[in-house]
C-alpha positions as CSV (number, residue, x, y, z in Angstrom):
1,M,56.1,-1.9,-4.1
2,V,53.2,-1.2,-6.5
3,V,50.8,-0.5,-3.6
4,S,53.1,2.1,-2.0
5,H,53.2,4.0,-5.3
6,F,49.4,3.7,-5.4
7,L,49.0,5.2,-2.0
8,K,51.3,8.1,-2.8
9,W,49.5,8.8,-6.1
10,V,45.9,8.4,-4.8
11,N,46.0,11.6,-2.8
12,T,46.4,13.7,-5.9
13,A,44.5,11.7,-8.5
14,K,41.0,12.7,-9.8
15,A,37.9,10.8,-8.7
16,H,37.5,8.8,-11.9
17,E,41.2,7.9,-11.9
18,R,41.0,6.7,-8.3
19,A,37.9,4.7,-9.1
20,A,39.7,2.9,-12.0
21,A,42.8,2.3,-9.9
22,A,40.7,1.0,-6.9
23,S,38.9,-1.4,-9.2
24,A,42.1,-2.7,-10.6
25,L,43.6,-3.1,-7.1
26,A,40.5,-4.8,-5.8
27,R,40.4,-7.3,-8.7
28,A,44.0,-8.1,-8.3
29,Y,43.5,-8.8,-4.6
30,A,40.4,-10.9,-5.3
31,N,42.2,-12.9,-8.0
32,H,45.3,-13.6,-5.8
33,D,47.4,-11.9,-8.4
34,L,49.7,-10.3,-5.8
35,P,52.7,-11.6,-3.8
36,F,52.0,-12.0,-0.1
37,E,53.6,-8.8,1.0
38,D,51.8,-6.8,-1.7
39,R,48.6,-8.6,-0.8
40,C,48.8,-7.4,2.8
41,A,49.6,-3.9,1.6
42,A,46.7,-4.0,-0.9
43,E,44.3,-5.0,2.0
44,A,45.5,-2.0,3.9
45,A,45.0,0.2,0.9
46,L,41.5,-1.1,0.2
47,T,40.6,-0.5,3.8
48,L,42.0,3.1,3.6
49,L,39.9,3.7,0.4
50,L,36.7,3.1,2.4
51,D,37.3,6.7,3.6
52,D,37.5,8.1,0.1
53,P,35.1,11.0,-0.3
54,S,33.9,9.9,-3.7
55,A,31.1,7.3,-3.8
56,R,32.3,6.5,-7.3
57,V,35.6,5.0,-5.8
58,R,33.8,3.0,-3.2
59,K,31.3,1.7,-5.7
60,A,34.1,0.6,-8.0
61,M,35.6,-1.4,-5.1
62,A,32.2,-2.9,-4.3
63,E,31.7,-4.1,-7.9
64,A,35.1,-5.7,-8.0
65,L,34.8,-7.5,-4.7
66,A,31.1,-8.3,-4.5
67,L,31.4,-11.9,-5.8
68,S,34.7,-12.8,-4.2
69,R,35.1,-15.2,-1.3
70,H,38.6,-13.8,-0.7
71,A,37.7,-10.2,-0.3
72,P,38.7,-8.5,3.1
73,R,35.8,-9.1,5.4
74,Q,36.1,-5.6,7.0
75,V,35.9,-4.0,3.6
76,I,32.8,-6.0,2.6
77,A,31.1,-5.2,5.9
78,A,31.8,-1.5,5.5
79,L,30.7,-1.4,1.9
80,A,27.4,-3.2,2.8
81,A,26.7,-0.4,5.3
82,D,27.6,2.4,2.8
83,Q,25.1,4.6,1.0
84,P,22.6,2.7,-1.2
85,E,24.4,3.0,-4.6
86,V,27.6,1.6,-3.1
87,A,26.0,-1.0,-0.8
88,A,23.6,-2.4,-3.4
89,V,25.9,-4.7,-5.3
90,V,27.4,-6.1,-2.1
91,L,24.1,-6.7,-0.4
92,A,22.8,-8.5,-3.5
93,R,25.8,-10.7,-4.2
94,S,28.5,-11.0,-1.6
95,P,28.9,-14.5,-0.2
96,L,30.9,-13.1,2.8
97,L,28.0,-11.5,4.4
98,S,26.7,-13.7,7.3
99,D,23.1,-14.1,8.2
100,A,23.8,-11.8,11.2
101,D,25.2,-9.1,8.9
102,L,22.2,-9.3,6.6
103,V,19.7,-9.3,9.4
104,D,21.3,-6.1,10.7
105,R,21.0,-4.6,7.3
106,V,17.3,-5.6,7.1
107,T,16.7,-4.2,10.5
108,E,18.6,-0.9,10.0
109,G,18.6,-0.5,6.2
110,S,16.4,1.2,3.7
111,K,13.6,-0.5,1.7
112,A,15.9,-0.6,-1.3
113,A,18.5,-2.6,0.8
114,Q,15.7,-4.9,2.0
115,L,14.6,-5.6,-1.6
116,L,18.1,-6.5,-2.6
117,I,18.6,-8.9,0.3
118,A,15.2,-10.5,-0.2
119,D,16.3,-11.3,-3.8
120,R,19.7,-12.8,-3.0
121,P,20.4,-16.2,-4.7
122,S,20.1,-17.9,-1.3
123,V,18.1,-16.7,1.7
124,S,18.3,-18.7,4.9
125,K,15.3,-19.4,7.2
126,E,16.7,-17.0,9.8
127,L,17.1,-14.2,7.2
128,A,13.7,-14.9,5.7
129,A,12.2,-14.7,9.2
130,A,13.6,-11.2,9.7
131,I,12.3,-10.1,6.4
132,A,8.8,-11.6,7.1
133,E,8.7,-9.7,10.4
134,I,10.0,-6.4,9.3
135,G,9.6,-6.0,5.5
136,D,6.7,-4.2,3.9
137,A,4.5,-5.9,1.4
138,D,6.8,-5.2,-1.6
139,V,9.8,-6.6,0.2
140,C,7.9,-9.7,1.4
141,G,6.6,-10.1,-2.1
142,M,10.1,-10.2,-3.4
143,L,11.0,-12.8,-0.7
144,V,8.0,-15.1,-1.7
145,A,9.0,-14.8,-5.4
146,N,12.5,-15.9,-4.7
147,A,12.9,-19.6,-5.4
148,G,16.2,-19.5,-3.4
149,A,14.5,-18.4,-0.2
150,D,14.1,-21.0,2.6
151,I,10.9,-19.9,4.3
152,A,9.8,-21.6,7.5
153,P,6.1,-22.3,8.3
154,L,6.2,-19.7,11.0
155,S,7.5,-17.1,8.6
156,F,4.8,-17.9,6.1
157,R,2.3,-17.4,9.0
158,R,3.7,-14.0,9.7
159,L,3.6,-13.0,6.0
160,A,-0.1,-14.0,5.9
161,E,-0.9,-12.2,9.1
162,R,0.9,-9.0,8.3
163,H,0.2,-8.7,4.6
164,G,-2.7,-11.0,3.8
165,H,-4.9,-8.0,3.0
166,V,-2.6,-7.0,0.1
167,A,-4.1,-8.6,-3.0
168,S,-0.8,-9.1,-4.9
169,L,1.0,-10.8,-2.0
170,R,-2.0,-12.8,-1.0
171,E,-2.2,-14.2,-4.5
172,A,1.6,-15.0,-4.6
173,L,1.3,-16.8,-1.2
174,I,-1.7,-18.9,-2.3
175,A,0.1,-19.9,-5.5
176,D,3.1,-21.1,-3.4
177,D,3.2,-24.8,-2.9
178,R,5.2,-24.4,0.3
179,L,2.4,-22.5,2.1
180,P,1.1,-24.4,5.1
181,A,-2.6,-25.2,5.3
182,D,-3.2,-22.9,8.3
183,C,-1.8,-20.0,6.4
184,R,-4.1,-20.7,3.5
185,H,-7.0,-20.4,6.0
186,I,-5.7,-17.1,7.3
187,L,-5.6,-15.8,3.7
188,L,-9.2,-17.1,3.1
189,V,-10.3,-15.1,6.1
190,K,-8.4,-12.0,4.9
191,L,-10.0,-12.3,1.5
192,G,-13.4,-12.5,3.1
193,D,-12.7,-9.4,5.2
194,A,-11.6,-7.6,2.0
195,L,-14.8,-8.5,0.1
196,K,-17.0,-7.8,3.1
197,G,-15.6,-4.3,3.3
198,S,-15.9,-3.6,-0.4
199,P,-18.2,-0.7,-1.1
200,L,-19.6,-2.5,-4.2
201,V,-20.4,-5.7,-2.2
202,V,-22.0,-3.6,0.6
203,A,-24.0,-1.6,-1.9
204,L,-25.3,-4.7,-3.7
205,M,-26.1,-6.8,-0.6
206,G,-26.1,-4.6,2.4
207,A,-23.6,-5.0,5.2
208,P,-25.4,-7.7,7.3
209,R,-26.2,-10.0,4.4
210,A,-22.7,-9.5,2.9
211,E,-21.1,-10.5,6.2
212,R,-23.3,-13.6,6.5
213,L,-22.8,-14.8,3.0
214,L,-19.0,-14.3,3.0
215,K,-18.7,-16.0,6.4
216,D,-20.5,-19.0,5.0
217,A,-18.3,-18.9,1.8
218,C,-15.2,-19.0,4.0
219,V,-16.5,-22.0,5.9
220,K,-17.1,-23.8,2.6
221,A,-13.7,-22.8,1.3
222,S,-12.1,-24.1,4.5
223,L,-13.7,-27.5,3.7
224,T,-12.1,-27.5,0.2
225,L,-8.8,-26.6,1.9
226,I,-8.9,-29.8,3.8
227,D,-8.7,-31.8,0.6
228,A,-5.5,-29.9,-0.4
229,T,-3.9,-30.5,3.1
230,D,-1.5,-33.3,3.7
231,P,-2.8,-35.5,6.6
232,D,0.4,-34.8,8.4
233,D,-0.5,-31.2,8.5
234,Y,-4.0,-31.7,9.9
235,A,-2.9,-31.0,13.5
236,A,-1.4,-27.6,12.6
237,L,-4.5,-26.6,10.6
238,I,-6.8,-27.7,13.5
239,A,-4.7,-25.8,16.0
240,H,-5.0,-22.7,13.9
241,L,-8.8,-23.1,13.4
242,R,-9.1,-23.6,17.2
243,V,-7.1,-20.5,18.1
244,A,-8.9,-18.4,15.5
245,G,-12.3,-19.5,16.8
246,N,-13.3,-21.2,13.6
247,L,-13.5,-24.8,14.9
248,T,-17.2,-24.4,15.5
249,A,-20.0,-27.0,15.7
250,S,-21.2,-25.7,12.4
251,F,-17.8,-26.3,10.8
252,I,-17.6,-29.8,12.3
253,V,-21.1,-30.8,11.1
254,R,-20.2,-29.6,7.6
255,A,-16.9,-31.5,7.7
256,I,-18.5,-34.8,8.6
257,A,-21.4,-34.3,6.2
258,H,-18.9,-34.0,3.4
259,G,-17.0,-37.1,4.4
260,K,-13.9,-35.5,5.9
261,V,-13.8,-38.4,8.3
262,D,-9.9,-38.5,8.7
263,F,-9.9,-34.8,9.4
264,F,-12.8,-35.3,11.9
265,G,-10.7,-37.9,13.6
266,S,-7.8,-35.5,13.9
267,M,-10.2,-32.9,15.4
268,L,-11.3,-35.4,18.0
269,V,-7.7,-36.3,18.9
270,A,-7.0,-32.6,19.5
271,L,-10.2,-31.7,21.3
272,A,-10.7,-34.9,23.4
273,G,-7.1,-35.5,24.3
274,Q,-7.4,-39.1,23.1
275,S,-4.7,-41.1,21.2
276,E,-5.0,-41.2,17.5
277,R,-5.1,-45.0,17.6
278,R,-8.1,-44.9,20.0
279,V,-10.0,-42.4,17.9
280,R,-9.4,-44.2,14.6
281,S,-10.7,-47.4,16.2
282,L,-13.8,-45.7,17.5
283,L,-14.6,-44.1,14.1
284,A,-14.2,-47.4,12.4
285,T,-16.0,-49.8,14.8
286,G,-17.0,-47.9,17.9
287,S,-20.5,-48.2,19.4
288,D,-23.0,-45.3,19.6
289,V,-22.3,-45.0,23.4
290,A,-18.5,-45.0,22.9
291,L,-18.7,-42.4,20.2
292,A,-21.0,-40.2,22.3
293,A,-18.5,-40.4,25.2
294,V,-15.6,-39.2,23.0
295,F,-17.8,-36.4,21.6
296,R,-18.5,-35.3,25.2
297,R,-14.8,-35.3,26.0
298,A,-14.3,-33.1,22.9
299,G,-16.8,-30.6,24.2
300,L,-19.3,-31.2,21.4
301,S,-22.9,-30.4,22.3
302,E,-25.3,-33.2,23.0
303,A,-27.5,-31.8,20.2
304,V,-25.0,-32.9,17.5
305,H,-24.2,-36.3,18.8
306,G,-27.0,-38.1,17.0
307,I,-26.4,-36.6,13.6
308,L,-22.7,-37.2,13.8
309,V,-23.2,-40.8,14.7
310,R,-25.7,-41.2,11.8
311,A,-23.2,-39.7,9.4
312,L,-20.3,-41.9,10.6
313,K,-22.4,-45.0,10.1
314,V,-23.1,-44.1,6.5
315,W,-19.4,-43.3,5.8
316,R,-18.4,-46.6,7.4
317,E,-20.6,-48.4,4.9
318,V,-19.2,-46.4,2.0
319,A,-15.6,-47.2,3.2
320,N,-16.5,-50.9,3.4
321,G,-18.0,-50.9,-0.1
322,R,-21.5,-51.7,1.1
323,R,-23.0,-48.4,0.0
324,V,-22.5,-45.5,-2.5
325,A,-23.3,-42.1,-1.0
326,G,-22.2,-38.5,-1.0
327,A,-22.8,-35.3,0.9
328,Q,-26.3,-35.1,-0.6
329,E,-27.6,-38.3,0.9
330,V,-25.6,-38.1,4.1
331,S,-26.9,-34.6,4.9
332,R,-30.5,-35.8,4.2
333,L,-30.0,-38.7,6.6
334,M,-28.6,-36.4,9.2
335,L,-31.6,-34.1,8.8
336,E,-33.9,-37.2,9.2
337,E,-32.2,-37.8,12.6
338,L,-33.7,-34.4,13.6
339,G,-37.1,-35.1,12.2
340,G,-36.8,-34.4,8.5
341,E,-37.9,-31.4,6.5
342,T,-40.3,-30.3,9.2
343,A,-37.5,-30.0,11.7
344,D,-36.6,-26.4,12.8
345,G,-33.9,-24.7,14.7
346,D,-30.4,-23.6,13.7
347,L,-29.0,-27.1,13.4
348,A,-31.8,-28.2,11.0
349,A,-31.4,-25.0,9.0
350,L,-27.6,-25.8,8.7
351,L,-28.3,-29.3,7.4
352,K,-30.9,-28.1,5.0
353,S,-28.4,-25.6,3.7
354,I,-25.7,-28.3,3.3
355,H,-28.2,-30.6,1.5
356,L,-29.3,-27.9,-0.9
357,D,-25.7,-27.0,-1.7
358,A,-25.0,-30.7,-2.4
359,L,-28.1,-30.9,-4.6
360,R,-26.9,-27.9,-6.6
361,E,-23.4,-29.2,-6.9
362,N,-24.5,-32.6,-8.1
363,A,-26.9,-31.1,-10.6
364,R,-24.1,-28.8,-11.9
365,E,-21.7,-31.7,-12.3
366,H,-24.4,-33.7,-14.1
367,A,-25.1,-30.9,-16.5
368,L,-21.4,-30.5,-17.3
369,A,-21.1,-34.2,-17.9
370,I,-24.0,-34.1,-20.4
371,A,-22.5,-31.1,-22.1
372,A,-19.1,-32.8,-22.4
373,A,-20.6,-36.1,-23.8
């Protein structure tokens, strides 16, 4: 038998000779070029070669067997756990490594091994979850950049929570169309925290003013996020905002002032425990009394009931084609509900701010339209 001669010869051969012979034997095995008896003997020989003292020999075997679906599983498993230069090609390519094998390597392996696994042609949800939970920012960045990675919403959330402060990964996540809306909000908050702590921002504005302005900017960005969120994902975004403490009266007033009526309805469904059908009906045709009742069930302060009802009536008219209006007019009418420009207090200040922002935005759009004409 050829293999028996190989086993007798291998004990006296030099490392480079053993490596060439091991590669040839491994390729013959992977290509089914051996009779059955020789194939069994070759498998035994390859298993024996796992104990070869030269990494060069084991690396030659790894390169020959890495892409094969017919390689001996025990050999592939051992090579995957070998030193980095041997394991690399197997970790990156072998189709025989199960998710359990790869998760073990992620958990126990080096960063180099984790990078290779994160860049495999196909990464399952289970494996992606392990990488998202354990990998550092570079490894997780490799995972996000891998088009063949199947990343579950929960894993995206862990990526945002663990590494959202890292600018490069934050940008990669935001650019990913698969990223759930609640994760985008996490990253908005992380960006705000990064800016708030910037020495330059603090030096220019002072810490209290920087914190106030950036918090306001995050709220406005969250409203923009609603437009980019599929209605089917509203519930998840609302749950996240609620847990994070960002589903405030201020946010709700801004949302309705800007015409986010469907999102407002989803918030009422979550907060009031009412059916979606019931809430949609109330928003479309409900009386002031019925709306106030559902607002109370949702835990909204009596102070905002009147302005919310006023805004909803305007948006109803817009939806029915009886009126043309935007955030500028709606916020003005909400402010009138409180007494107009002479009104004071936090709620009035909020509405004045919304109104001024809408005025600036409309003026900006008008100027750009004139410039483009």
